[in-house]
KETOR-953856 format. One record per residue (C-alpha): residue in three letters; x negated, y negated, z negated; residue number from 1. Coordinates in nm, 2 decimals. Layout:
BEGIN
<site><residu>ALA</residu><px>X</px><py>Y</py><pz>Z</pz><num>NUM</num></site>
...
END
This chain:
BEGIN
<site><residu>UNK</residu><px>-11.10</px><py>-4.79</py><pz>-17.10</pz><num>1</num></site>
<site><residu>UNK</residu><px>-11.09</px><py>-4.85</py><pz>-17.48</pz><num>2</num></site>
<site><residu>UNK</residu><px>-10.85</px><py>-4.72</py><pz>-17.73</pz><num>3</num></site>
<site><residu>UNK</residu><px>-10.71</px><py>-5.07</py><pz>-17.78</pz><num>4</num></site>
<site><residu>UNK</residu><px>-10.66</px><py>-5.12</py><pz>-17.40</pz><num>5</num></site>
<site><residu>UNK</residu><px>-10.47</px><py>-4.79</py><pz>-17.37</pz><num>6</num></site>
<site><residu>UNK</residu><px>-10.26</px><py>-4.84</py><pz>-17.68</pz><num>7</num></site>
<site><residu>UNK</residu><px>-10.16</px><py>-5.19</py><pz>-17.56</pz><num>8</num></site>
<site><residu>UNK</residu><px>-10.07</px><py>-5.06</py><pz>-17.22</pz><num>9</num></site>
<site><residu>UNK</residu><px>-9.85</px><py>-4.79</py><pz>-17.38</pz><num>10</num></site>
<site><residu>UNK</residu><px>-9.70</px><py>-5.05</py><pz>-17.62</pz><num>11</num></site>
<site><residu>UNK</residu><px>-9.61</px><py>-5.28</py><pz>-17.33</pz><num>12</num></site>
<site><residu>UNK</residu><px>-9.45</px><py>-5.00</py><pz>-17.13</pz><num>13</num></site>
<site><residu>UNK</residu><px>-9.25</px><py>-4.88</py><pz>-17.42</pz><num>14</num></site>
<site><residu>UNK</residu><px>-9.13</px><py>-5.24</py><pz>-17.48</pz><num>15</num></site>
<site><residu>UNK</residu><px>-9.00</px><py>-5.27</py><pz>-17.12</pz><num>16</num></site>
<site><residu>UNK</residu><px>-8.86</px><py>-4.92</py><pz>-17.13</pz><num>17</num></site>
<site><residu>UNK</residu><px>-8.67</px><py>-5.00</py><pz>-17.46</pz><num>18</num></site>
<site><residu>UNK</residu><px>-8.49</px><py>-5.29</py><pz>-17.29</pz><num>19</num></site>
<site><residu>UNK</residu><px>-8.42</px><py>-5.09</py><pz>-16.97</pz><num>20</num></site>
<site><residu>UNK</residu><px>-8.26</px><py>-4.81</py><pz>-17.17</pz><num>21</num></site>
<site><residu>UNK</residu><px>-8.04</px><py>-5.06</py><pz>-17.35</pz><num>22</num></site>
<site><residu>UNK</residu><px>-7.93</px><py>-5.19</py><pz>-17.01</pz><num>23</num></site>
<site><residu>UNK</residu><px>-7.84</px><py>-4.84</py><pz>-16.89</pz><num>24</num></site>
<site><residu>UNK</residu><px>-7.65</px><py>-4.79</py><pz>-17.22</pz><num>25</num></site>
<site><residu>UNK</residu><px>-7.46</px><py>-5.11</py><pz>-17.16</pz><num>26</num></site>
<site><residu>UNK</residu><px>-7.37</px><py>-5.05</py><pz>-16.80</pz><num>27</num></site>
<site><residu>UNK</residu><px>-7.33</px><py>-4.68</py><pz>-16.75</pz><num>28</num></site>
<site><residu>UNK</residu><px>-6.99</px><py>-4.58</py><pz>-16.61</pz><num>29</num></site>
<site><residu>UNK</residu><px>-6.81</px><py>-4.28</py><pz>-16.46</pz><num>30</num></site>
<site><residu>UNK</residu><px>-6.72</px><py>-3.93</py><pz>-16.57</pz><num>31</num></site>
<site><residu>UNK</residu><px>-7.05</px><py>-3.89</py><pz>-16.76</pz><num>32</num></site>
<site><residu>UNK</residu><px>-7.00</px><py>-4.22</py><pz>-16.95</pz><num>33</num></site>
<site><residu>UNK</residu><px>-6.95</px><py>-4.08</py><pz>-17.30</pz><num>34</num></site>
<site><residu>UNK</residu><px>-7.24</px><py>-3.84</py><pz>-17.28</pz><num>35</num></site>
<site><residu>UNK</residu><px>-7.48</px><py>-4.08</py><pz>-17.11</pz><num>36</num></site>
<site><residu>UNK</residu><px>-7.39</px><py>-4.38</py><pz>-17.32</pz><num>37</num></site>
<site><residu>UNK</residu><px>-7.49</px><py>-4.18</py><pz>-17.63</pz><num>38</num></site>
<site><residu>UNK</residu><px>-7.79</px><py>-4.03</py><pz>-17.45</pz><num>39</num></site>
<site><residu>UNK</residu><px>-7.93</px><py>-4.37</py><pz>-17.36</pz><num>40</num></site>
<site><residu>UNK</residu><px>-7.88</px><py>-4.49</py><pz>-17.71</pz><num>41</num></site>
<site><residu>UNK</residu><px>-8.07</px><py>-4.19</py><pz>-17.85</pz><num>42</num></site>
<site><residu>UNK</residu><px>-8.35</px><py>-4.26</py><pz>-17.60</pz><num>43</num></site>
<site><residu>UNK</residu><px>-8.39</px><py>-4.62</py><pz>-17.69</pz><num>44</num></site>
<site><residu>UNK</residu><px>-8.39</px><py>-4.53</py><pz>-18.06</pz><num>45</num></site>
<site><residu>UNK</residu><px>-8.67</px><py>-4.28</py><pz>-18.00</pz><num>46</num></site>
<site><residu>UNK</residu><px>-8.86</px><py>-4.53</py><pz>-17.78</pz><num>47</num></site>
<site><residu>UNK</residu><px>-8.83</px><py>-4.79</py><pz>-18.05</pz><num>48</num></site>
<site><residu>UNK</residu><px>-8.99</px><py>-4.54</py><pz>-18.30</pz><num>49</num></site>
<site><residu>UNK</residu><px>-9.27</px><py>-4.47</py><pz>-18.05</pz><num>50</num></site>
<site><residu>UNK</residu><px>-9.33</px><py>-4.85</py><pz>-17.99</pz><num>51</num></site>
<site><residu>UNK</residu><px>-9.36</px><py>-4.91</py><pz>-18.36</pz><num>52</num></site>
<site><residu>UNK</residu><px>-9.58</px><py>-4.60</py><pz>-18.42</pz><num>53</num></site>
<site><residu>UNK</residu><px>-9.83</px><py>-4.70</py><pz>-18.14</pz><num>54</num></site>
<site><residu>UNK</residu><px>-9.85</px><py>-5.07</py><pz>-18.24</pz><num>55</num></site>
<site><residu>UNK</residu><px>-9.90</px><py>-4.97</py><pz>-18.61</pz><num>56</num></site>
<site><residu>UNK</residu><px>-10.17</px><py>-4.72</py><pz>-18.51</pz><num>57</num></site>
<site><residu>UNK</residu><px>-10.35</px><py>-4.99</py><pz>-18.32</pz><num>58</num></site>
<site><residu>UNK</residu><px>-10.33</px><py>-5.22</py><pz>-18.62</pz><num>59</num></site>
<site><residu>UNK</residu><px>-10.47</px><py>-4.93</py><pz>-18.84</pz><num>60</num></site>
<site><residu>UNK</residu><px>-10.77</px><py>-4.91</py><pz>-18.60</pz><num>61</num></site>
<site><residu>UNK</residu><px>-10.84</px><py>-5.28</py><pz>-18.63</pz><num>62</num></site>
<site><residu>UNK</residu><px>-10.68</px><py>-5.38</py><pz>-18.30</pz><num>63</num></site>
<site><residu>UNK</residu><px>-10.42</px><py>-5.63</py><pz>-18.20</pz><num>64</num></site>
<site><residu>UNK</residu><px>-10.10</px><py>-5.49</py><pz>-18.04</pz><num>65</num></site>
<site><residu>UNK</residu><px>-9.93</px><py>-5.70</py><pz>-17.77</pz><num>66</num></site>
<site><residu>UNK</residu><px>-9.60</px><py>-5.81</py><pz>-17.92</pz><num>67</num></site>
<site><residu>UNK</residu><px>-9.42</px><py>-6.06</py><pz>-17.69</pz><num>68</num></site>
<site><residu>UNK</residu><px>-9.19</px><py>-6.00</py><pz>-17.39</pz><num>69</num></site>
<site><residu>UNK</residu><px>-9.42</px><py>-6.19</py><pz>-17.17</pz><num>70</num></site>
<site><residu>UNK</residu><px>-9.72</px><py>-5.98</py><pz>-17.28</pz><num>71</num></site>
<site><residu>UNK</residu><px>-9.51</px><py>-5.66</py><pz>-17.22</pz><num>72</num></site>
<site><residu>UNK</residu><px>-9.42</px><py>-5.77</py><pz>-16.87</pz><num>73</num></site>
<site><residu>UNK</residu><px>-9.77</px><py>-5.88</py><pz>-16.78</pz><num>74</num></site>
<site><residu>UNK</residu><px>-9.93</px><py>-5.55</py><pz>-16.89</pz><num>75</num></site>
<site><residu>UNK</residu><px>-9.66</px><py>-5.29</py><pz>-16.82</pz><num>76</num></site>
<site><residu>UNK</residu><px>-9.63</px><py>-5.07</py><pz>-16.51</pz><num>77</num></site>
<site><residu>UNK</residu><px>-9.27</px><py>-5.01</py><pz>-16.58</pz><num>78</num></site>
<site><residu>UNK</residu><px>-9.08</px><py>-5.29</py><pz>-16.41</pz><num>79</num></site>
<site><residu>UNK</residu><px>-8.77</px><py>-5.48</py><pz>-16.52</pz><num>80</num></site>
<site><residu>UNK</residu><px>-8.46</px><py>-5.39</py><pz>-16.32</pz><num>81</num></site>
<site><residu>UNK</residu><px>-8.20</px><py>-5.67</py><pz>-16.37</pz><num>82</num></site>
<site><residu>UNK</residu><px>-7.85</px><py>-5.54</py><pz>-16.33</pz><num>83</num></site>
<site><residu>UNK</residu><px>-7.75</px><py>-5.74</py><pz>-16.03</pz><num>84</num></site>
<site><residu>UNK</residu><px>-7.58</px><py>-5.46</py><pz>-15.85</pz><num>85</num></site>
<site><residu>UNK</residu><px>-7.38</px><py>-5.17</py><pz>-15.99</pz><num>86</num></site>
<site><residu>UNK</residu><px>-7.58</px><py>-4.85</py><pz>-16.04</pz><num>87</num></site>
<site><residu>UNK</residu><px>-7.45</px><py>-4.50</py><pz>-16.05</pz><num>88</num></site>
<site><residu>UNK</residu><px>-7.52</px><py>-4.28</py><pz>-16.36</pz><num>89</num></site>
<site><residu>UNK</residu><px>-7.74</px><py>-4.07</py><pz>-16.14</pz><num>90</num></site>
<site><residu>UNK</residu><px>-7.95</px><py>-4.37</py><pz>-16.03</pz><num>91</num></site>
<site><residu>UNK</residu><px>-7.99</px><py>-4.46</py><pz>-16.40</pz><num>92</num></site>
<site><residu>UNK</residu><px>-8.10</px><py>-4.11</py><pz>-16.48</pz><num>93</num></site>
<site><residu>UNK</residu><px>-8.34</px><py>-4.11</py><pz>-16.18</pz><num>94</num></site>
<site><residu>UNK</residu><px>-8.49</px><py>-4.44</py><pz>-16.30</pz><num>95</num></site>
<site><residu>UNK</residu><px>-8.53</px><py>-4.31</py><pz>-16.65</pz><num>96</num></site>
<site><residu>UNK</residu><px>-8.71</px><py>-3.99</py><pz>-16.52</pz><num>97</num></site>
<site><residu>UNK</residu><px>-8.95</px><py>-4.21</py><pz>-16.32</pz><num>98</num></site>
<site><residu>UNK</residu><px>-9.02</px><py>-4.43</py><pz>-16.63</pz><num>99</num></site>
<site><residu>UNK</residu><px>-9.06</px><py>-4.13</py><pz>-16.86</pz><num>100</num></site>
<site><residu>UNK</residu><px>-9.31</px><py>-3.98</py><pz>-16.61</pz><num>101</num></site>
<site><residu>UNK</residu><px>-9.50</px><py>-4.30</py><pz>-16.62</pz><num>102</num></site>
<site><residu>UNK</residu><px>-9.52</px><py>-4.29</py><pz>-17.00</pz><num>103</num></site>
<site><residu>UNK</residu><px>-9.64</px><py>-3.93</py><pz>-16.98</pz><num>104</num></site>
<site><residu>UNK</residu><px>-9.91</px><py>-4.03</py><pz>-16.74</pz><num>105</num></site>
<site><residu>UNK</residu><px>-10.03</px><py>-4.31</py><pz>-16.98</pz><num>106</num></site>
<site><residu>UNK</residu><px>-10.02</px><py>-4.07</py><pz>-17.27</pz><num>107</num></site>
<site><residu>UNK</residu><px>-10.23</px><py>-3.82</py><pz>-17.07</pz><num>108</num></site>
<site><residu>UNK</residu><px>-10.50</px><py>-4.08</py><pz>-17.02</pz><num>109</num></site>
<site><residu>UNK</residu><px>-10.57</px><py>-4.06</py><pz>-17.40</pz><num>110</num></site>
<site><residu>UNK</residu><px>-10.51</px><py>-3.69</py><pz>-17.46</pz><num>111</num></site>
<site><residu>UNK</residu><px>-10.84</px><py>-3.51</py><pz>-17.43</pz><num>112</num></site>
<site><residu>UNK</residu><px>-11.04</px><py>-3.83</py><pz>-17.37</pz><num>113</num></site>
<site><residu>UNK</residu><px>-11.36</px><py>-3.92</py><pz>-17.54</pz><num>114</num></site>
<site><residu>UNK</residu><px>-11.25</px><py>-4.26</py><pz>-17.65</pz><num>115</num></site>
<site><residu>UNK</residu><px>-10.95</px><py>-4.16</py><pz>-17.86</pz><num>116</num></site>
<site><residu>UNK</residu><px>-10.98</px><py>-4.03</py><pz>-18.22</pz><num>117</num></site>
<site><residu>UNK</residu><px>-10.81</px><py>-3.71</py><pz>-18.33</pz><num>118</num></site>
<site><residu>UNK</residu><px>-10.52</px><py>-3.89</py><pz>-18.52</pz><num>119</num></site>
<site><residu>UNK</residu><px>-10.43</px><py>-4.11</py><pz>-18.23</pz><num>120</num></site>
<site><residu>UNK</residu><px>-10.45</px><py>-3.81</py><pz>-18.00</pz><num>121</num></site>
<site><residu>UNK</residu><px>-10.21</px><py>-3.63</py><pz>-18.22</pz><num>122</num></site>
<site><residu>UNK</residu><px>-9.97</px><py>-3.92</py><pz>-18.20</pz><num>123</num></site>
<site><residu>UNK</residu><px>-9.99</px><py>-3.92</py><pz>-17.82</pz><num>124</num></site>
<site><residu>UNK</residu><px>-9.94</px><py>-3.54</py><pz>-17.80</pz><num>125</num></site>
<site><residu>UNK</residu><px>-9.63</px><py>-3.56</py><pz>-18.02</pz><num>126</num></site>
<site><residu>UNK</residu><px>-9.48</px><py>-3.84</py><pz>-17.80</pz><num>127</num></site>
<site><residu>UNK</residu><px>-9.57</px><py>-3.65</py><pz>-17.48</pz><num>128</num></site>
<site><residu>UNK</residu><px>-9.37</px><py>-3.35</py><pz>-17.61</pz><num>129</num></site>
<site><residu>UNK</residu><px>-9.06</px><py>-3.57</py><pz>-17.64</pz><num>130</num></site>
<site><residu>UNK</residu><px>-9.09</px><py>-3.72</py><pz>-17.29</pz><num>131</num></site>
<site><residu>UNK</residu><px>-9.17</px><py>-3.39</py><pz>-17.13</pz><num>132</num></site>
<site><residu>UNK</residu><px>-8.85</px><py>-3.24</py><pz>-17.27</pz><num>133</num></site>
<site><residu>UNK</residu><px>-8.63</px><py>-3.54</py><pz>-17.18</pz><num>134</num></site>
<site><residu>UNK</residu><px>-8.77</px><py>-3.53</py><pz>-16.82</pz><num>135</num></site>
<site><residu>UNK</residu><px>-8.68</px><py>-3.16</py><pz>-16.80</pz><num>136</num></site>
<site><residu>UNK</residu><px>-8.33</px><py>-3.22</py><pz>-16.93</pz><num>137</num></site>
<site><residu>UNK</residu><px>-8.26</px><py>-3.52</py><pz>-16.71</pz><num>138</num></site>
<site><residu>UNK</residu><px>-8.39</px><py>-3.34</py><pz>-16.40</pz><num>139</num></site>
<site><residu>UNK</residu><px>-8.16</px><py>-3.04</py><pz>-16.48</pz><num>140</num></site>
<site><residu>UNK</residu><px>-7.87</px><py>-3.29</py><pz>-16.51</pz><num>141</num></site>
<site><residu>UNK</residu><px>-7.95</px><py>-3.43</py><pz>-16.17</pz><num>142</num></site>
<site><residu>UNK</residu><px>-7.99</px><py>-3.09</py><pz>-16.00</pz><num>143</num></site>
END
């Protein structure tokens, strides 16, 4: 795998995740509405920053980041989840945990690898710290 391939895979997954988090933000209901509505907004704001940072890093390295919805969907492992049936807040949190774990797995492919430079690795480590913490918090919420 090359740096460009990995960063594009991360970019695509962050793009799909960004939209999914908006969807959860739009549709969350129930006793936890206020807290989760705000939480999902905070998540998509952070994911947006990560998406921008990874794509710009790829440009700095001379690569070409994927940048269309079609490219995101073709390359991403995170799947769209059209809101055709009502989901509980817990289901939304479970989906988010699964998606965050997928992002952590992708970041781990670059951390400690021999094909990623130190600066890019530092970016990936910083992002991993965010997702690790959010997974822990969401799993504690679901317990």
